[in-house]
C-alpha positions as a Markdown table, in Angstrom:
| # | Residue | x | y | z |
|---|---|---|---|---|
| 1 | Met | 9.0 | 4.3 | -14.8 |
| 2 | Glu | 11.4 | 4.2 | -11.9 |
| 3 | Val | 10.0 | 2.8 | -8.6 |
| 4 | Glu | 11.9 | 3.4 | -5.4 |
| 5 | Asn | 10.6 | 2.2 | -2.0 |
| 6 | Ala | 11.4 | 4.5 | 0.9 |
| 7 | Leu | 10.8 | 4.6 | 4.7 |
| 8 | Tyr | 9.9 | 8.3 | 5.0 |
| 9 | Pro | 8.8 | 11.1 | 2.7 |
| 10 | Val | 11.1 | 13.8 | 1.4 |
| 11 | Arg | 10.5 | 17.5 | 2.1 |
| 12 | Gly | 8.7 | 18.1 | -1.2 |
| 13 | Gln | 6.2 | 15.2 | -0.5 |
| 14 | Ile | 5.4 | 16.6 | 2.9 |
| 15 | Glu | 4.9 | 20.1 | 1.5 |
| 16 | Val | 2.3 | 18.7 | -1.0 |
| 17 | Leu | 0.4 | 17.3 | 2.0 |
| 18 | Arg | 0.7 | 20.5 | 4.0 |
| 19 | Asn | -0.6 | 22.5 | 1.0 |
| 20 | Asp | -3.6 | 20.2 | 0.6 |
| 21 | Ser | -6.3 | 22.4 | 2.1 |
| 22 | Ser | -9.2 | 20.2 | 1.1 |
| 23 | Thr | -11.4 | 19.0 | 3.9 |
| 24 | Gln | -12.4 | 15.9 | 1.9 |
| 25 | Pro | -11.3 | 12.4 | 3.1 |
| 26 | Ile | -8.2 | 10.9 | 1.6 |
| 27 | Val | -7.2 | 7.3 | 1.3 |
| 28 | Met | -3.6 | 6.2 | 1.5 |
| 29 | Leu | -2.6 | 3.2 | -0.6 |
| 30 | Asn | 0.2 | 1.5 | 1.2 |
| 31 | Leu | 2.5 | -0.9 | -0.7 |
| 32 | Leu | 4.7 | -2.5 | 1.9 |
| 33 | Lys | 8.0 | -4.4 | 1.5 |
| 34 | Phe | 9.2 | -6.1 | 4.7 |
| 35 | Arg | 12.6 | -7.0 | 5.8 |
| 36 | Ala | 13.2 | -10.8 | 6.1 |
| 37 | Lys | 14.3 | -10.2 | 9.8 |
| 38 | Ala | 13.4 | -7.1 | 11.9 |
| 39 | Gln | 16.4 | -4.7 | 12.3 |
| 40 | Tyr | 16.0 | -2.4 | 15.3 |
| 41 | Ser | 18.1 | 0.8 | 15.2 |
| 42 | Asp | 19.0 | 0.4 | 18.9 |
| 43 | Gly | 20.7 | -2.9 | 18.0 |
| 44 | Arg | 18.4 | -5.1 | 20.1 |
| 45 | Glu | 18.4 | -8.8 | 19.3 |
| 46 | Thr | 15.1 | -10.2 | 18.0 |
| 47 | Asp | 13.7 | -13.2 | 16.4 |
| 48 | Leu | 10.9 | -11.2 | 14.8 |
| 49 | Thr | 10.4 | -11.1 | 11.1 |
| 50 | Gly | 10.0 | -7.7 | 9.5 |
| 51 | Glu | 6.3 | -8.3 | 9.1 |
| 52 | Gln | 5.9 | -9.2 | 12.8 |
| 53 | Ala | 7.7 | -6.0 | 13.9 |
| 54 | Phe | 5.5 | -3.9 | 11.5 |
| 55 | Asp | 2.4 | -5.6 | 13.0 |
| 56 | Ile | 3.4 | -4.4 | 16.5 |
| 57 | Tyr | 3.5 | -0.9 | 15.0 |
| 58 | Ile | 0.2 | -1.3 | 13.2 |
| 59 | Glu | -1.7 | -2.6 | 16.3 |
| 60 | Thr | -1.2 | 0.7 | 18.0 |
| 61 | Met | -1.3 | 2.9 | 14.9 |
| 62 | Arg | -4.8 | 1.5 | 14.1 |
| 63 | Lys | -6.1 | 2.9 | 17.4 |
| 64 | Ile | -4.5 | 6.3 | 16.8 |
| 65 | Val | -6.0 | 6.5 | 13.3 |
| 66 | Glu | -9.4 | 5.5 | 14.5 |
| 67 | Arg | -9.4 | 8.0 | 17.3 |
| 68 | Gly | -8.6 | 10.6 | 14.7 |
| 69 | Gly | -11.7 | 9.6 | 12.6 |
| 70 | Gly | -9.8 | 7.4 | 10.2 |
| 71 | Lys | -10.5 | 3.8 | 9.1 |
| 72 | Phe | -8.5 | 0.8 | 8.0 |
| 73 | Leu | -10.4 | -0.2 | 4.9 |
| 74 | Phe | -8.3 | -3.1 | 3.5 |
| 75 | Asp | -5.2 | -5.1 | 4.3 |
| 76 | Ser | -4.0 | -8.1 | 2.4 |
| 77 | Ala | -0.9 | -10.0 | 1.2 |
| 78 | Val | 0.2 | -9.3 | -2.3 |
| 79 | Lys | -0.2 | -12.5 | -4.3 |
| 80 | Tyr | 1.2 | -11.8 | -7.8 |
| 81 | Leu | 1.3 | -9.2 | -10.6 |
| 82 | Thr | -1.2 | -9.6 | -13.4 |
| 83 | Ile | -0.5 | -6.4 | -15.5 |
| 84 | Gly | 2.8 | -4.6 | -15.9 |
| 85 | Glu | 6.3 | -5.2 | -14.7 |
| 86 | Val | 8.1 | -4.3 | -11.5 |
| 87 | Glu | 11.4 | -5.6 | -10.3 |
| 88 | Gly | 10.2 | -6.9 | -7.0 |
| 89 | Leu | 6.6 | -7.1 | -5.7 |
| 90 | Trp | 5.5 | -5.7 | -2.4 |
| 91 | Asp | 4.5 | -8.0 | 0.4 |
| 92 | Arg | 1.3 | -6.3 | 1.5 |
| 93 | Ala | -1.2 | -3.7 | 0.2 |
| 94 | Ala | -3.4 | -1.7 | 2.6 |
| 95 | Leu | -5.9 | 1.1 | 2.3 |
| 96 | Val | -6.3 | 3.6 | 5.2 |
| 97 | Gln | -8.8 | 6.4 | 5.1 |
| 98 | Tyr | -8.2 | 9.7 | 6.9 |
| 99 | Ser | -10.7 | 12.6 | 7.3 |
| 100 | Ser | -8.3 | 15.0 | 5.5 |
| 101 | Ala | -4.7 | 15.5 | 4.5 |
| 102 | Ala | -4.3 | 17.8 | 7.5 |
| 103 | Glu | -5.6 | 15.0 | 9.8 |
| 104 | Phe | -3.2 | 12.5 | 8.2 |
| 105 | Leu | -0.3 | 14.9 | 9.0 |
| 106 | Lys | -1.5 | 15.5 | 12.6 |
| 107 | Ile | -1.8 | 11.8 | 13.3 |
| 108 | Thr | 1.5 | 10.7 | 11.7 |
| 109 | Ser | 3.5 | 13.5 | 13.4 |
| 110 | Ser | 1.9 | 13.0 | 16.8 |
| 111 | Pro | 4.1 | 12.0 | 19.8 |
| 112 | Glu | 2.1 | 8.8 | 20.2 |
| 113 | Ala | 2.9 | 7.8 | 16.6 |
| 114 | Ala | 6.6 | 8.8 | 17.0 |
| 115 | Ala | 6.8 | 6.5 | 20.0 |
| 116 | Ile | 6.1 | 3.4 | 17.9 |
| 117 | Gln | 8.1 | 4.3 | 14.8 |
| 118 | Thr | 10.9 | 2.0 | 15.9 |
| 119 | His | 8.8 | -1.1 | 15.1 |
| 120 | Arg | 7.8 | 0.4 | 11.7 |
| 121 | Ser | 11.4 | 1.1 | 10.8 |
| 122 | Ala | 12.6 | -2.3 | 12.1 |
| 123 | Gly | 10.1 | -4.1 | 10.0 |
| 124 | Leu | 9.9 | -2.2 | 6.7 |
| 125 | Glu | 12.5 | -2.5 | 4.0 |
| 126 | Gly | 10.5 | 0.3 | 2.3 |
| 127 | Gln | 7.2 | 1.3 | 0.9 |
| 128 | Leu | 5.2 | 3.3 | -1.6 |
| 129 | Leu | 2.5 | 5.5 | 0.0 |
| 130 | Ile | 0.1 | 6.9 | -2.6 |
| 131 | Cys | -2.6 | 9.4 | -1.7 |
| 132 | Val | -5.8 | 8.9 | -3.5 |
| 133 | Ser | -9.2 | 10.5 | -3.2 |
| 134 | Gln | -12.6 | 9.1 | -3.7 |
| 135 | Arg | -13.9 | 9.8 | -7.2 |
| 136 | Tyr | -17.0 | 7.7 | -7.2 |
| 137 | His | -18.7 | 4.7 | -5.5 |
| 138 | Phe | -18.8 | 1.5 | -7.5 |
| 139 | Glu | -22.4 | 1.2 | -6.3 |
| 140 | Ala | -23.3 | 4.3 | -8.2 |
| 141 | Leu | -21.9 | 2.8 | -11.4 |
| 142 | Arg | -24.2 | -0.2 | -11.1 |
| 143 | Lys | -27.4 | 1.9 | -11.4 |
């Protein structure tokens, strides 16, 4: 299995989202790899780490997502790999819920989100963004 981190989706990946007509919530699993030092495309000097630059982006993005009915469910540093192999681990894993794929696209393509992308791009070396849907609640399995 080949794994390739990226900063942005390719056309085919966007089309899959556009064609998802379900009104069910989706959850995006974010596997994030940060730059050691933030690199701004406008060339500005900074002492920020990649993670610090990304955190500037995420502070505002959280508000945008929550206004659109979404929720930040989980955010944590990646500690180590216990099953499988991958060349390099990600630095952080996060789960963000959106009310639908259409709402995800609306939020992420909004002018407000575009205005803060510079911090995301400066901080991220790359990521995997995996769309998952809720199949069951673990509470239901305990019964």
